[in-house]
C-alpha positions as CSV (number, residue, x, y, z in Angstrom):
1,M,150.5,93.2,182.0
2,S,147.8,92.2,180.2
3,R,146.3,95.1,177.2
4,P,142.4,96.3,178.2
5,A,140.1,95.6,176.5
6,T,138.4,97.5,174.0
7,T,135.6,99.5,174.5
8,V,133.1,99.3,172.6
9,V,129.6,101.8,172.4
10,E,126.8,100.8,169.5
11,I,123.6,102.9,168.8
12,G,120.3,101.1,168.0
13,A,121.6,97.5,169.1
14,G,117.8,96.4,169.0
15,A,118.6,93.6,171.1
16,A,122.6,93.6,171.0
17,Q,123.2,90.7,169.0
18,C,126.0,92.0,167.7
19,S,127.4,93.5,171.2
20,R,126.3,90.2,172.2
21,W,129.0,89.0,169.9
22,L,131.5,91.9,170.2
23,A,132.1,91.0,173.9
24,R,131.8,86.6,173.6
25,H,134.3,86.7,170.8
26,R,136.8,90.0,170.4
27,G,137.2,90.1,174.2
28,A,135.9,93.7,173.9
29,R,134.2,95.7,176.8
30,V,130.3,96.4,175.0
31,V,127.6,98.7,176.1
32,A,124.8,98.2,174.1
33,S,122.3,101.1,173.4
34,D,119.0,101.4,172.1
35,L,116.2,104.1,172.5
36,S,112.8,101.3,172.3
37,G,112.5,99.6,175.0
38,G,110.9,97.0,174.4
39,M,114.3,95.7,172.2
40,L,116.5,96.0,175.1
41,A,113.8,93.8,177.1
42,T,114.3,91.9,174.0
43,S,117.9,91.7,175.3
44,R,117.8,90.9,178.5
45,R,115.5,87.7,177.8
46,I,118.0,86.6,175.7
47,D,120.4,87.2,178.4
48,A,118.6,85.4,180.9
49,G,118.3,81.7,178.7
50,R,121.9,82.2,177.9
51,A,122.9,79.1,180.2
52,D,126.7,79.3,179.6
53,G,127.7,81.4,182.5
54,T,128.6,84.7,180.1
55,A,127.9,88.0,181.8
56,P,124.9,89.8,180.3
57,V,125.3,92.7,178.0
58,P,124.8,96.3,179.5
59,L,122.0,97.5,178.3
60,L,121.2,101.7,177.8
61,Q,118.0,103.2,176.9
62,C,118.3,106.6,174.8
63,D,118.6,108.4,172.1
64,G,121.5,108.0,170.3
65,T,120.9,111.8,169.5
66,R,122.4,112.3,172.4
67,L,124.0,109.6,174.3
68,P,125.0,109.8,178.0
69,L,128.3,109.1,178.2
70,A,131.6,111.1,178.8
71,D,133.0,113.4,176.6
72,A,136.3,111.3,174.9
73,S,135.3,108.3,177.4
74,V,134.8,104.7,174.2
75,D,137.1,103.4,171.5
76,R,134.4,102.6,168.9
77,V,131.0,103.3,168.7
78,F,129.4,101.5,165.9
79,T,125.5,100.9,164.8
80,A,124.5,98.6,161.3
81,Y,122.0,99.5,160.1
82,G,120.7,101.3,163.6
83,V,120.0,105.0,164.0
84,V,121.4,106.4,160.1
85,P,118.9,105.9,158.5
86,F,115.4,106.6,160.6
87,V,116.8,109.7,161.9
88,A,116.1,113.4,160.6
89,D,119.2,114.9,161.5
90,S,121.7,112.1,161.8
91,E,124.9,114.5,160.9
92,A,124.0,115.4,164.9
93,V,124.2,110.7,165.3
94,L,127.8,110.9,164.1
95,R,128.1,114.9,166.3
96,E,127.7,111.9,169.3
97,A,129.6,109.0,168.3
98,A,132.3,111.5,168.1
99,R,132.0,113.8,171.2
100,V,132.3,109.8,173.3
101,L,135.3,108.7,170.9
102,R,138.8,109.4,172.8
103,P,141.6,110.0,170.1
104,G,142.1,107.5,167.7
105,G,138.3,106.2,167.9
106,R,137.0,105.1,165.8
107,F,133.6,105.1,163.9
108,V,131.7,102.4,161.9
109,F,127.8,102.5,160.7
110,S,126.9,100.9,157.3
111,T,123.2,101.7,156.3
112,S,121.5,100.4,153.0
113,H,123.4,101.2,150.3
114,P,122.2,105.4,149.2
115,V,122.1,103.8,145.3
116,R,118.9,100.7,146.5
117,W,116.8,104.0,146.7
118,A,117.1,104.0,142.1
119,F,115.0,101.3,142.8
120,P,112.0,99.1,143.0
121,D,112.5,97.0,146.4
122,V,111.3,93.7,144.2
123,P,114.3,91.1,144.0
124,G,112.8,90.2,140.4
125,P,114.1,91.6,137.5
126,E,111.1,94.2,137.5
127,G,113.0,96.2,140.6
128,L,116.6,96.5,138.1
129,T,115.1,99.4,136.4
130,A,115.7,102.9,137.8
131,T,111.9,104.0,138.4
132,T,113.1,107.1,140.8
133,S,115.9,110.4,140.8
134,Y,118.9,108.5,142.9
135,F,118.9,112.9,144.4
136,D,115.2,112.4,145.8
137,R,115.5,112.9,149.6
138,T,112.2,112.0,150.4
139,P,111.6,110.3,153.2
140,Y,110.5,106.8,153.3
141,V,106.7,106.9,155.2
142,E,104.7,103.8,156.0
143,S,101.0,105.2,158.4
144,A,98.5,103.4,159.9
145,A,95.7,105.3,160.3
146,G,97.0,108.2,159.5
147,V,100.1,107.9,162.3
148,P,103.2,106.6,160.9
149,T,105.3,104.0,162.3
150,Y,108.5,103.7,160.5
151,V,110.0,106.3,158.7
152,E,113.8,106.1,156.5
153,H,115.5,108.5,155.8
154,H,117.7,109.0,152.3
155,R,121.1,110.3,151.3
156,T,123.4,110.2,149.1
157,L,126.6,109.0,149.5
158,G,127.6,112.3,149.1
159,D,125.6,113.4,151.5
160,L,127.0,111.0,154.1
161,V,130.4,111.9,153.5
162,R,130.2,115.4,154.4
163,Q,127.7,114.0,157.4
164,V,131.1,112.1,158.7
165,V,133.9,115.4,157.7
166,A,130.5,117.7,159.6
167,A,131.7,115.7,163.4
168,G,135.1,116.4,163.3
169,L,135.5,112.8,161.5
170,T,138.2,111.2,159.0
171,L,136.6,109.1,156.2
172,V,139.2,105.8,156.7
173,D,137.0,103.4,154.4
174,L,133.8,103.1,152.1
175,V,133.1,99.3,151.9
176,E,130.4,98.4,149.4
177,P,130.2,94.7,150.3
178,E,129.9,92.2,146.9
179,W,126.5,89.2,147.0
180,P,128.3,86.3,148.3
181,A,127.9,83.5,145.4
182,R,127.3,81.2,148.4
183,N,123.9,83.5,149.5
184,R,121.1,81.7,147.2
185,Q,118.3,82.9,148.8
186,S,116.0,86.4,148.5
187,W,115.6,88.4,151.5
188,G,113.2,91.6,151.1
189,G,113.6,92.7,147.5
190,W,117.5,91.5,147.8
191,S,118.0,88.3,145.8
192,P,121.1,86.8,144.1
193,L,119.9,88.8,140.8
194,R,119.4,91.9,142.4
195,G,122.8,91.4,144.3
196,R,125.3,90.4,141.7
197,L,124.1,93.6,139.8
198,L,123.7,96.7,143.3
199,P,124.7,97.4,146.9
200,G,122.7,96.8,148.5
201,T,124.3,98.1,151.9
202,A,127.7,100.8,151.8
203,I,129.8,100.6,155.6
204,L,131.3,104.0,155.9
205,V,134.8,103.6,158.5
206,C,136.0,107.2,160.8
207,E,138.1,108.3,163.0
208,R,138.1,110.6,165.3
209,P,141.2,112.7,164.7
């Protein structure tokens, strides 16, 4: 008797690239969710343009703090640089993930490593000197004509761990990927120079007891 496929929900999926990879390469039953209808429309166009006969990824347009899913209904929830840094109440996202997970289910989320907030977002040597307090939790905001167009919230590692615990989850692992030596490219404020010295990503692996 074959084992049933793992049921996975991605929060803040964008155009569902990660969900599409999981469905194709790991055989998971994946649902991709995002607040943006435009990003989900892009996902539909990607699926419509594929010629390999692969079924399109099921999509949900919803707020990551209010998932339209039943309690204890999925095996895995994940978000890759989605939702958590972009909402004022990220603990609500963790609570929702815990709610929809079956006992023993796993929630994994990645976010910009909190330590990077203390340093300028510059790839060169000037990006190696701390200029802001790591403990300053003032959100980063970009505006156009006085209207916020982009907001990213800063939490310390301690903040994130406390939110995991408050959501009723168990922290299984905290992964800080090192910059691969083979990567010689710069991207935004990141470069091999910065990557050798500062962590860029934090991945928290959590389980519902």
